[in-house]
N, C-alpha and C positions, 0 to 999 in steps of 0.2 A: 504493498499500500504505501508506505513513505517511497520507496522506487518510483514507483506511479508518477508520485507527485513530483519528483525531483527532477524525474524525465519530461513532465508536461511543463516545469518551470523553465529548461532548458530548452523547450520547443520554439522553434522559430514560428510555428503558427500562434503559439499563445504570447510570444513576445509583440510580433506583430500587433496582433488585436489587442495586446494589453496598451502598447504605446499609441495606437489609432486611436483605442476606446479613449484614454486618458487624454491626447490631445483634441478629439472629438466633445468629451466632456467640459472640457475648459474652454474649448472657442465656443459653443453654445450656451455655457453660462455667461460668457462676458456678452453676448450677442443678446441672451433675455435681459443680463442687466441695462443696457444701454437703450434696449426696446422698452421695456419697464420704466426708465427714465424719462426716455424721450415722451412716452405717452403721456405721464403723468403732468411733464411740463406743456405739452401740447392741450393737454385739456384744460390745464388751467388758464393757457392762453386765451384759448377758445370762450373759455366759460368769462373772463374778462372781456372780451371783446363784445360778446353778445350781450354784458348786462350794460358795456358801456352804450352800445346801440341801441339797447330798449331803454336805457335814459335818455340817450338824444331822440330815439321816437316820440318818449313821453314829453319832451320838452317843446318838439316841433308841434306835437298833437295839442299841445295846452296853451301854444306861444298867442292864436288870435283868442282864445278865449282870456288869456289874460290880459290881453292888450287894450280885449273891450271890458275888461272888469266882470265879464259873467261868471259871477261862480257858482251857479248852478250846471254849466257846460263843465267846470273845471273838475267840479265835484263828481260829474256823471263818467267824466272821462277816466277819473281815479279809482270810481268803483267800478269800474267794467274792466279794468286792465289789472286791478286787484284780486279778479276772478282766473288770472292766470294761473297754470299748474308751476308749482314750485318758487312762486313769487311768494315770499313771506312777508315783505312790507313794503309798501311805497307812502312816502310822506314828502310833502314842500313844506320846507322853513322860508321864514322871514328872515331879515338879517339880524334880526333880535333874537333867534335861536325858536322863536314861536312856532309849532306847527298848526300850517293855515290848512294844508288839505294833507288827508290821509285815506287807506282803503280801510283804515280802522278807525271807524268814527270816536271810537272812546278815547283816540290819541287827538282829537280836535283840539286845537286852543291849547295844546299844554306845551309850558314852557320848558324849555332846556337851556342847562348852563351852557354859555357859547363855546366854553370849552371842554364840553363833552367828548365822546369818543368821535361820532360822527362830525362835529363841527371843527375839531381840533386838528385837522387836517390844513385850514388855512388860518385858523385861529391861535395856533400856537406861536404867532409871533403878533409883534404891535409896531406898527398896525398889518391888518391881517392880510394873505395872501392874495391878492386879486387872480393869477394863472397860475395852476398847478397841472402838472403834468399826470398822466392818466396812471401810471403806477404809482401814484403816491397817494391817488385819490380812492383807493382801492382798501378795505382793510377786511381781516376774517376773522369770524365772530363765532359763537358756540351757542346754540340751540339750547332751552329748557331738555330737549331729549338726547342730548348728546351728540348731535349732528353740528356738522360745519354749516356756515352759513357765510356768504361773501356779498359785502357791501360796497357801494358805489355812490360816491358824492359828486352832484355835478352842479358846479356854480351856475346862477340863473344870472345872466350879464342884462345890464341896461343898455337893451336896444334903441335905436333913433325912434323907433314905432312906441317905446314906450315913454320915452321923455317926452316923448312930442304930442303924445295921445291927449287928448282933450277930457277921456273920462277919468283919469287917475294917475296924471303926471307924475315922473320922479325927477328930481334934478339931475342935469346932463353928467354931472361930476360923479355923482353914484355909480360905481362901475358896477356893482356886485347889489342885486335885489333880493336872493336868496339863495337857497339851493335846492334840489332835488336830491333826495336819497332813497335809493333802492335796495332791498336786501332781497337776495335770493338764497333758495336753498340747494346745498351741496350735496341735499344725502342720496337721490340718485347718482350723479356723477361720480360721487366717494365709490357709492356700491359698485359702480360699473365699473370702475378702477381696481377696486378690489377682485371682481370677478375676473378683470381682464389680467390681472396679475397672475392669478392662479392659474387662469388659462395658460399664459405665456409658459408658467412653471410646469404646468401639466404637458402641455406641446414638448417644450424643453428634452421633458424623458420621455415621453413617448418618440421622440425623434431621435434620440440619442440611443433607446434599446432598438427601434426598430433597422436604424443604420446598422448598429452594430451585429443584428441577426442577419443582415445583407451580406456584411462583411465576412463574417462565419461561413455563409453557405459560398459565396464567391470564390473563398480561398479554399473548401471542400469540394468544388466542382459539382456542386448540386442546385447550383440556381440559376440556370440560365433559362428553364423551360419557365419555372415559377414567375421570372422577371417578365417573361415577354406576356406571358397570360395578365400578370398585374398592368403593364404597360399598355394593354389591347382594353383593359378595363376600365383605366382612365382616359384612355382616349374616347371610350364609350360615355364617359360622363363628360367630356368637353364637347362633345356631338350631340350632347342632348338624349341619349340613348340611358335613361336612367334605371330602366329595368333590367336591363343586360347585366346577368350576372359573372361573376370572375369565376369559374369553376376549377378550385385548385384545391383535391383531395390530401392536403396534409393538415396532420392535427398538432400543427408546431407554429411560432411565431408568425412565418408567411403567409400559414392557413389564417391567422386571426387576422393579419393584413390585408389577406382578400375578403375576409367577410365584414371589416370595415370599410371598405372600399364599398361592398356591396350594400351594408348600411347606409353609408354617407350618399350613396345613388340614389336609395331610396328616400333617404329624408331633402336630401335636394328635390327630387320629386314631388313629393307631397308641399314643399315650401313653395314649387313654382305653382301650383295646384291651387295653396292657400292663397298665393298672391294672386292668380287668376280670379279667384272668387272675391276676393279682397277688390279688383277693379271690379267686378260686375257689380258688386255692391254699390260701388260708388257712383257707377251708372245710374245706378236704381235711384239711389240718392238726389243725383242730377235731373232722373226723368220725374222723381214724384215730388221733388220742393215744392210747396204750396205758392209759387212766385212765378211771374215770368223771368226766366234765364236764358241768354243768348249769348254767342261769341260771335265778335265782328271784327275782319280786316281793317286794314288802312283806309280802304274805299267805303266801309260801313256796310259792307256786304256780311249777310249771314252765313257763317261757316258753320256755326251749330246752335243748337236752343232743345229746350227739353220739352216734354209731352204738354206741360198747361200751355206753354207758349203757342204749340203746333194745332192743339185743341181748340184755342182761342181764336187766332188770327189765318189759321192755316195758309202760312206763306208757301209760297212757289220757290223751286230750287234756283238759285241765284238772286233772291231778291233780296233788297237794300232793307238797313232797318226801318227808315222813315216810312217807307213803302208799305211795309207790313204792319209798322205800327199805326201809322196815320193817313196813308191811302197821299202821300206828297209824292213829287216828282224829283225834288229837290232835298238837301240836307238841312234839318232843321236850323233857325238862326242860334239859338243856343243850344249847345251840344255838350254834354260830359264826355262823351266818349272822346270828342275831339279833344277836351282839353287833357283827358288822359293820356291820348297819344301825343301830346304837346309838351307835357312837363313831368312823363310817368307816374303820377301819383293818382289816387282812388279819387273820385269828385260826386257830388252829390246833389240832385236836383230836385224840383218839381213839376211834371209835365202833365199838359191837358190836352184831349183831344175831342172830337164830336164823330158818334156814330152815325150810321147811314138813317136813322128814326130821328136825328137832331139831337139826341142827350148827349152830355156830356160826361168823359170820363176822366177820373183824375189817377196818376201814379207818381209813386215817392221812387227814383230812379238811385243807384247806385253802382259807379264804376270800378273797375280794378284791372292793372296792367296784365298781362301775360307777357313772359319773356321767355325767350331761348337759353341755351346753356351758353351763348356772351352774354346775355343779358340786355341782350336787343329787346325791344318792345316789338311780338309781332302779331299781336290780336289783343283784345279788348273784351272782357268780361261785364255785360252789364244786367243787372236785377234791377227788376220794375215790380213795386207791390200797388196792386189797384184800391185805392183810400175815396173809393168814390162815395160808398157809403158815410165813411167817416166825415167827407165836407157836407155830404147832405143834413147830415146831424148837425155840425156847425152852424151851417146857415139858420137850421130850424132853431138850433138854441140861441142865435143872436137875436132873431124875430121874437122866440120866445122872452127875453130880457126886456125888450121896450114894454112886452104887454104887463111883466110882472112890475116895471118900474113904475106905472100908471097906478098899480094898487097899492103903491110901498106903504103907505099909513095907514091901509087897513088891514092889513096883514096880523094872523096873531102869534106870530113870533118876531122876535125882537132882530131889528134888521139895521145894520150899520152900513155905511158909506165912508170907507178909508180912502187916506191917499195912498197912492200905488206904491210909492217910495218910502214914505215914512209911517203908512200903517196909522196917521193920526184920525182921529174921528170926524167927519164932514157935515155927517148927519146922521139919525138915527129915529127911529119911529115912536111912537108913545108906549108901547108894549115894554119898551126896554126899563123905564122907570119900576114899572110891577115885578119885573123879574131881577133886575141888578140893583134897584132901590136907589137908582141915582135920579136927580133931575135930566129929565132931557138938555135942556140946555147947558148945564153944568158939564156935561160930556164933550160939546165940543170945542175940537182942540186939544182933547187927552188923548195920548196914545192908548191904540186897542189894545196892544201888548200888555199894559199895566192888569187885566184883568186875571192874568197868566201866573204862574208861580215864577219866581225870578230865574231859577236856573233852567227853566225851561224856554225861556223866552226869544234867546239866540236860534233855535232850533223853530220853534212854531213862527218866526219870521219868517224864514223861509220857504216853509210849506206852505204858509198863507198868500204869498206871492205866486208860488207855482202852481198849485193843486187847487182843484174844483170843490172838493169834498174831504174833510178831515173829520174823523171820527174819534168818539170819546176823548176830549180833551180836558180836562178840568180848568174852570175859572174861578174868580173869588167875588160876592157879590160885595153891597157897602159896609154889611156887617159882619165880612170877612168869612161867612159861609161858602163851602166848598161843594160847588155842584158840578154834574157831567154834562157836555154839552153835544153836539153833532154841529159841524160849520161846514156852510155850503159859500164857496167866494165864486164869485161871476166878474171879469174885468167889463167896464165900458166905461163911456165919456161923460163925465159929468162937470158939467159948466165949462166946456172946453180944455178941461185936463183930465189924465188918465187917471183912473178911481178903481177899488174894489169895491163890491155890493157881496155884505158877508151876512146871512143870517143864521143866526144860532136858534139850535132846538133844545129845551132842556129835556133831557134823557136818565136824570139822575132815578128818580121813582121807577120809571120803565126798566131799568139795567137791574135793581135790586127785586123785582118781581120776575124778569126774566131768570134771574138767575137762581132765584126760586123755586121756578116752577121747573127748569131743567134740573134742579139737584133732587126737586121731590119725583121727578121721571126717573133719575137715576137709580134712586133707591126705592122705587117700584116694579124696577127691571131687576134691581137684585134681589128683591124680594119673591118674587116670579121665578128666580134662576135658583133659588134657593133648593129645591129638590136636587136638581141636577147638579149642583155643585155639591151636594151632603153626599151624592151617588158617586161622584169624580173622586170626593175624597176616602170613599170608602175603599174604594180597591187599596190604595198604597198603606191605609192603617191596616186592611185585610195582611196584607206582606210582612208588615212589622209587625203584627201579634204574632203571624204563624213563625217568623225566626225568632222573638222572644220567649212561646212557649217552647221551642227545641232546646234553646240554649238552657232554660232553667229544669227542662227535663235531663239535659246530661249533666248538668250541676248537682241536680239531688242524687241522680246514680253515679255520681261522681265518675262519668266517663270521659274520657276524651274526647276532643271534636278535633276531627283533620284538618290542616290547615288549609287544603284547598275547598272543604264545605265552610270553614270558618270565614273565608277571603269571601266566597261566593256569597254568603249570606249579610255579612256585613256591605258589599258592594250594593246588592239589594237593597238591603236597609236604607242606605247613603241616597240611592237615586229615587227610591220612592220618598224620602224624606222632602229631596229636591224638587219633584214634582209637586209634593203637595204645596209647599211654601211657595212655587211658582203661582199655582193655581189663588192661594189665598194674596200674595202681592200683587196679581192681576185684579182680582177682585176690589182690593183695598185701591189700587192707582183708579179704576174704574168711577169708584164711590168718591173718590178726592173731588172738593170742588174746584172747577177748574179757572184758570188765573185769566182764560179769553185770549192770552196773546198769540196771534199768528207767527209762524214760522215754517217755514220749508219742509214738507212731509213727504212721506211715499206711500201714495194710496193703499197699493197692494198690501203692505206692511199693515196698514190701521185694517183693512178688510179681515186678512188672517188672525189677527188678536179677535177680532169683532164674533168671528166665528169660533176662534178656542173658547172664550165664553160662555159661547151659546152652544158648543158641539154638542154636550151632553144635552142639552134639553131635545134637540134634533134628534138623536140614536135612540134616546126613550121613545120618540115617538113613529121610529123607522121612517125617516127623513133623510134622502141621499143629498147631498151636497156635490153639485156639479161645478168644477173650477176651470175656468177659460177665462185665466188671466195673460195679459202681455205683457212680458219680459221687457227690460229697459225704460219702464213709462217715465215721463219727466216727471219731477217734483210738481206739488201744488204748494199754494200758500194757507196755509189754514190752522186751525188747533185740534191736537192729536186727540185728545180724550174727548171734544164735542161732537168731533167727526164718526169716531167710537159707537159713541151712544147714537149716533143717526143709523149705521149699519145695523146696530142691534134692533133699534125699531122696527126697522123693516124686515128683520129676520124675524122679529114676533109675529110682525103682521102676517107675514108668508106661513110662518108655521099655523097661525090661528084660521089662516082662509084655507089652508089643506085640512086640517083638522073638521073645520064646518064642512066643506066639500063631503069628506069621506065618512062624517058623521050621517049627514042627510040621504047617502047612497044613490046620490043622482048618475053616478058614473064609477061603478064598482072596477070598471077596466084599469081607470085610471092609475098613474104611479105616485106615490110622496116624493116632490123632487123641487128642489131648489137651485136655479142657475145663476152662479157668480160671473158676471164679465167685465174686463176692463179692455180700454183699447183708447187710442190718439184719435181725436177727429179735431184733423186741421192744428189750430192752436189751442184745443181743449184737451183735456183729460174726462174720459167718459167711465161711467160706472154703470152697470145695468144689476137689477135684484129682480130675477123671474121668478114666478111661483105655478103650480100648476094647481092653485087653490079656486074657489069657485068664482073668482074675476071680479072685474069694478061694472056697474051698469053704466052705459054712455051719459046718464040723465043725470050722473051724481060725480062724474069725472072730474069736473072742473071744482066741487067743494069738497073734496077731499082732505085739503090742507086749512080748512077752515078750523078755528076754535070749538072745542067741544064737538065738532061733528063725527059720529062714528056710527058706522053699521053693524056693531058688534050687540051681542045681546046686553040687556041692562046686567049691569054688574060685573059685565068681562070688559070695559075699556071704558077711558074717560073723554076720548077725543082730542088729548092733548099730544098725542105721541107724532103725527105727522107734522102739526102744525109748530111745535118744536123743531122739529126735525127741519123743515122749510124754514124756519130764521136762521138755524144755525149755518145750512148750506149759504142762505144768502149772505149772512156776515162773512165766509169766506170765499165770497166774490163768484161763488156760483148758482146754478140753476137745479131746480128738480121737478119731475114731470111723471104725472101716471099716465101709462099706456095701455089701454084695453088690448088682452090677445085673444085669439081663438077659444085657448083654453088656459085659464089663469091669467094672472094679472104682470107688469113688469112696471117696475120704478126704474126711470132713466137718471142719474146725475151728471152735471157737468161741471167742472172746473177750469178755470184757466192755469194752462200749464206754465211752469217757470223755466222758460228756452234759454239754452246759452246764448253767448254774442257769437255772430258769423264772424267766420275767420274775413279778414281783409275790410271790414265794414269798417268807416270810416264817424268816429263818434260826434 
């Protein structure tokens, strides 16, 4: 044995393979080291460049809004950009270190020390630096989760348009107006770098082993044929023949390499299939997007368009945009596509055209450039959204405002006329004295914001100037009593000046009554479901009881319990305790009084929770639940607890309708079934709850949502369930309708979807 080892050590083959292997290992290690270092440096540079470009983009996007001092536009731009993935924070400081704009509303107007970390880049010297190179404006931070963050501070310079603007001029000698601070999470890049490092190390090791194996077989004269097969296999991969296998009948490293090539070919083929599928999906999205989308060349000829455009305008091959849209023979005078080709930037416009019947149509148009690999603009994409209905509503609203102004002093609600800029009270009606306790003439010239708590005035000032309806805000009367009001705001011209017409409605008592009714409805629902909950809790309690009896029997008999049985019973006890705890917590959360705050929620999750809490009731009555939920639904704005109550009310009605039908025996062959269905309908999320019960008569379909109206027998219903549900849905901005069916009934709910901002849109 020792002689054989010594002989192998003196072997030329062993020495050559050892020397080549060592050299190869060192070379690959050096290569891997430089590749990894280069990748780290390159990734860091790319992130810094991307952050700087993003900062420049934000600065340019908000430039016009800053020049015009339209704070709402700046806030909207900052909020839209704050939704970007991996964007941790975005804020704009003024020259005193106060955060004036931020993606996080809680940071607004927060004053930071001028020599804090972000500002210290320029303010570490006195006077502060006005020009700082990019590398010195970068800083690396640590998030609360432990991941790295990168921040870039970008000075906002006093350009000539700022110093000469009439709305908020700045002195020409003031070089810096503030700073834009963007913080980006490096969690994904760092994870990618770690993955890349491990992949390089794994690839280095695999390369070394594969090369050493190939060298061994070359020296041993057993590699010629396998290498040819491997080469043939890789050529097949290069030619796109991913399903061609390398048939190498060897149970060694070369055989493994051949199998790896086969798996790689399969993986590449699967990836190509996935890419083709993704391409088809994007094409489907392009075709089905709910607006008109066209792609035009520099002569405004239609290159491509989606199905919406084709169905609406029926264009012919080679048509020009202006011909298809408006039936014109020449380009429009003001064309956003033309401006996009000129400056390479997205543009926005509003267009109007007349149809053959003489009616006007209105569109909101956005354009975006399409560039080739060389960065040249080769086409432009135009997206048009029909806003004719909105324009009609706007016109009707203006006419309505004139009518309402004529009966200003006879309205039963307080009405205020405010200056559009300072929100001072110009006029008000007589009912103000009864509601607020102030004499009408004493309020003239008084700030309307003085009715609100001091800490809310800043936010409400912007909302009053921008919104037409503000619900559930608190105001104080002359005696200091706090009341809840709904505000309706309408802009109009008052004696030659811009003004706001504000109508307030005292809903304090109504809110208290509504909350009491909702809570009472919840308690009634919980009481009705007590039997089902008791049955649901009985099963885990039975399992725990059985396990406990088994333990006591073994203890009394002084018999050992096998470890596997002990572990199994302990796991069963633990899982059933968790199950019972989940049921109790769900009931407790459902019974808790709702705060009434609106937030983004997922409608499918709420529907599942409602069925979870009501499931036992349906099982006891042998009612089958059919699920037809669409995945990846957009979020809606609502109160999760109150929406769950709506679904439970509808499920209870469906259950009672099915029970009434089967008790009457009118259709013994019918099945007990409730179908739950969700879908996207345009810009809304729709929920349908359909049952196979006795249905709703057409004569009462319009009355089912009236308070105290019920078709149930005396003692089985209060008539408040659907009325309360109707109010909750309306509070969430949605709609609810009862739809008669051939057999049974269907309740259809629609909610406005929270849609993500479209890529390439200009704020």
